[in-house]
Phi, psi and omega in degrees: 000122180282148177274158174247129174253149189236125177227115185213180168248024189285339193070189187233359192269336191262355178089007181291324179289324174299326177293315185297313180294322175306310179301314181304307183295331179296318182277327180221080186301132177089355181291143179287136178239113185252120179281119175275302176194147177232015184244027174300147176307135188298126178071012181267093182294326177293328180289321179295318178294322181293318182292319178298321183294339182280343187226346194298323183271351176282342180276155184300154176305139182099345183294142177256120182255121174255115183233116185231103165234111200222063184294348181260022184303137182087348180269195181280004180295148186275155172255137189232144161247143184227137168250120183223121179047044177063019167252157179245143183225149175226129184190161172289149177275074187224006178114346184296339179269007184305312180301323180291306185294329180283338182255343184291139171294321178209149178204155171220138183237150177221147181279134178278097177233354182283112179295341178288347182248025180224168170282154186294139177047071178302139178299147176282347184244002180219064176296333180302323177280319193264336182243306187290315179297314175300321179297318176296324179292318180294316178300315176304325182280353171110005176298130179289144182303326182297339183285341186281333181161197189286153178289148180239125177252355185231059177298155178291141178236142178284126176275133177237152179297141179258136178292157175255119185238122179231166180301332183272325187200163172235140179238138176206209177203166172288128182249344175196169175232155176243182186292344178276354185082015173290148178253113186264135184246171179267010179275127170293130181298329177299338179269352181277126183289158179298326174249108187211152176249130184248126175242113176261092181050048176096351184254124182284136179235126183288148182272141178215176179250341177206171188294331183282001178291343187232165177292164175304145179062028176243149179281158179204139174257130182205170177276137180263183186283349174262010179081015180248153169293128181234144179247121176243167169234123188296129179060023179202192183250124175297325179303312180286314184297320187255354180063033181259165181203182176305132181097346177298132181290149176221148181221132176240127184241149173290139183286000000 
């Protein structure tokens, strides 16, 4: 029996996740539902895509990933089921699947239009319960993706800023922050020289290989688990220590 993973911005206090799980269990009693996170920033599709990108391919073949950050719920945006590298995904077509589409060896997507695979008269404000949860349950039961509706070849993708890379330096910006207050940039760690000077909006940041390379409450630039240059503060928050945020420029020069 394949498991279903759940990633949303629903929070846990209002019963929305309970409703989603209830629909899944009604359609496929006993199927495993694994909570990844429900505290994503509200409506932040890019954050959802980044989170999904960290784990979707690490789960076993056949896993169904349900990812719902859906500020366009009830509008004309499509609902999708996707088969990618032998994993199955259910999500709104708003860019949350960008990391999957960009990293999968192969993928096919289909729009969820088959009313037989939805709850009757879906709510305009809760597609997570009425469209996405049933889709995840039916996929776990073995319903083929093509049964859900027409094929989609142009899913919406989140556009991200591209770094500027030259022999002398690389320039980029902070694209996200995490719960530890780390500043995640769009600079690939593989492009950072071993001997380099890191400048975060005029602030010199020492280069390191791990957090303990600097004293407590000091900043350090290092490669993170996603292969990106990250600016952290040992035992603290780089966001608070450096006053940086999404969009803050960063530059790396060869020493």
